[in-house]
C-alpha positions in Angstrom: 103.8 85.7 65.7 107.8 85.9 67.2 109.4 89.2 65.1 112.5 87.4 64.7 113.1 83.7 64.6 115.7 82.2 66.0 115.4 78.8 65.1 115.5 80.2 61.4 118.6 81.9 62.2 120.2 78.8 63.6 119.1 76.1 60.5 120.3 78.7 58.1 123.6 79.2 60.4 124.1 75.5 60.3 123.3 75.9 55.9 126.1 78.2 55.9 128.7 76.7 58.4 128.5 73.9 56.1 129.0 76.4 53.3 132.0 77.7 54.8 133.8 74.0 54.7 132.3 72.9 58.2 130.4 68.8 58.7 127.3 68.8 61.2 126.9 66.0 63.2 124.6 66.9 65.7 122.5 69.2 67.1 120.5 69.7 70.4 117.8 72.7 71.4 117.2 73.2 75.2 113.8 75.0 76.4 113.9 75.5 80.6 110.8 75.5 81.4 111.3 77.9 84.6 112.9 80.8 82.8 112.3 80.0 78.8 115.9 80.6 78.0 116.8 78.5 75.2 120.2 76.9 74.3 121.1 75.5 70.5 123.9 73.1 70.6 125.8 72.2 67.4 128.4 70.1 67.0 130.5 70.3 63.9 134.0 70.3 62.4 135.7 70.7 58.8 134.7 68.5 56.2 138.3 67.2 56.2 138.2 65.8 59.8 135.8 63.4 60.4 136.7 60.6 63.4 138.4 63.8 65.3 140.2 64.0 67.2 139.6 68.1 67.0 136.2 68.4 68.7 134.5 71.6 67.9 130.9 73.0 69.3 129.1 76.0 68.2 126.1 77.3 71.1 123.5 80.0 70.7 122.3 81.2 73.9 118.9 82.8 74.2 117.8 84.6 77.3 114.1 85.6 76.6 114.0 89.1 78.2 116.9 90.2 75.4 114.4 88.6 72.6 111.8 90.8 74.3 113.5 94.1 74.6 114.0 94.1 70.8 110.5 92.9 70.1 109.8 95.7 72.2 112.2 98.1 70.5 110.8 97.0 67.0 106.8 97.3 67.7 108.0 101.0 68.4 109.8 101.9 65.5 108.1 104.0 62.8 107.8 101.8 59.6 111.0 101.7 57.7 113.3 102.3 60.4 116.0 99.8 61.4 116.3 98.8 65.1 119.4 100.4 66.6 122.1 97.3 67.4 121.9 97.2 70.9 120.8 93.7 71.7 122.7 90.7 71.6 122.2 86.5 71.8 126.0 85.3 73.1 127.6 82.8 70.7 130.0 80.3 71.9 132.9 78.4 69.5 134.5 75.8 71.8 137.5 73.3 70.3 138.2 70.2 72.9 140.9 68.1 72.5 141.4 64.5 74.4 143.6 64.1 77.0 147.4 65.2 75.5 150.5 63.2 76.8 152.6 65.7 74.9 150.9 69.2 75.6 151.7 72.3 74.1 153.1 75.5 75.7 150.3 77.2 76.4 151.1 80.7 76.4 153.0 79.7 72.9 149.5 78.1 71.4 147.4 81.2 72.9 150.1 83.8 70.7 149.6 81.8 67.8 146.0 81.5 67.8 145.4 85.3 68.5 147.5 85.8 65.3 144.5 83.7 63.6 141.7 84.8 65.6 142.2 88.1 65.5 140.4 90.6 67.7 137.2 90.8 66.0 137.9 86.3 67.3 139.7 86.9 70.6 140.4 82.7 71.7 140.8 81.8 75.3 142.9 78.5 76.2 143.3 76.4 78.9 143.8 73.2 80.2 142.7 70.6 82.7 144.8 68.1 84.5 143.1 65.3 85.8 143.9 62.2 88.0 141.6 58.8 87.5 143.6 58.2 90.9 145.8 59.1 92.9 148.9 56.5 91.6 148.5 57.1 88.2 149.9 60.3 86.1 148.2 63.4 85.2 146.0 63.7 82.0 145.8 67.1 80.6 143.3 68.2 77.9 142.9 71.3 76.1 140.2 73.2 75.6 140.1 77.0 73.1 136.7 78.9 73.6 135.9 82.4 71.2 132.5 84.4 72.3 131.0 85.9 69.4 127.8 88.7 70.1 124.8 88.0 67.8 123.2 91.2 67.3 119.1 90.7 66.8 119.1 93.8 64.9 120.9 92.2 62.0 119.3 88.6 62.3 116.1 90.4 62.0 117.0 92.6 59.0 118.8 89.0 57.1 122.5 90.7 58.0 124.4 88.5 60.4 126.2 85.9 57.8 129.4 85.1 61.0 131.3 84.5 57.8 134.7 86.1 59.1 134.0 84.3 62.4 133.2 81.5 60.4 136.5 82.0 58.4 138.6 81.8 61.6 137.2 79.3 63.3 137.8 76.9 60.7 141.9 78.2 60.1 141.6 77.3 64.2 139.8 74.0 63.8 143.3 73.1 60.9 145.5 74.8 63.0 144.6 72.5 66.0 143.9 69.3 63.6 147.1 70.4 62.6 149.3 70.4 65.9 146.9 67.1 67.2 149.4 64.4 66.3 152.4 65.5 67.3 150.4 66.4 71.0 149.3 63.3 70.5 152.1 61.1 70.0 155.0 63.5 70.6 155.8 62.9 66.7 156.3 66.3 64.1 
């Protein structure tokens, strides 16, 4: 039996996200058969934003070497001692918007979002220009990404709740939802 239940953690995380005002749309679980790497992906959004235009995606990646190293650490501990906080799983939050005819200034947007995310939720802002054909104008899509390490020792002890990260993600989602109409239609 495994020392840590990652699937249970993801199920609890979904419930916790719902408690923080998110609506869960879909969940996927992938297992790479050769390396046994796993990934859980969850599509969610603020409850008031069913139907878009902001898509929000949460992903937890599990490297079996990290989990096995953590299990070795736990099994070597004397009874009653807590494991050191040295093993982590990467969690990624990704927001994406459809092609924006009136894309915001990326530096200004990154600065505004940095104020929301703060030092605990660093946010990367990027845009991609794509062309359907050579004669068509470019379409710009906007993506915002945040990466948060999930402590395996805190998951093991039942302490990893991610409340602050989820609250900040909700604020980022609402900020993007507020800006989306003007970026899509050009109207404030």
